C-alpha angles and dihedrals in degrees: 000000000000121000118211113243092239090061091052090052091050092051091050089053092047093050092050091050093048097043099028130233135099126318111225131188113249099183116106121237087247090060092057099038117098114258122233109254129170092216113084120231119223122188086223089064092072118060127180136245133191115248087234090057094059119103111260091248088063088054087054091052092049090051090051091049092052089048092049092241156243092221126203096229130045089230092062114110094020121134115278108217098202089221090160090058093225096129127061110283114262136156121279110280095032096104128049128191132222131185121247105206114244112209112233094017118128091206137029091295125211101287120102143161112220115195130203125206094259120091110270093002095144126153125196125207124182094179104056098266099318089116137002137204121204107233112239104213091190098071 
């Protein structure tokens, strides 16, 4: 089972709050520096979508991510490379992908949630990475 990096960060914070003591960042500078990609990133490439507008299967996927699994496919939780360059540039390992079940599909289908390391940095794609919408958890 893979645990998204943002869950690890939250557990470090919770431990520090319960036990006491300072909270220190453990990510290296390389992990937060933008990676060099040939594909340009345009802010217009990423739209937004209200959490309430997602298909209910996407809600199931988000719940599994928060719980740390188990996931329906072995590819879930693996590093998303952002080869298409549709998401903001980040270093390798920053993004992870998860399957959103597509009713009637014989395979994983085209729908995914891609998470970033920040809390509630979730992107939804219904067209297998051709476009993304940042999930607005406030609506």
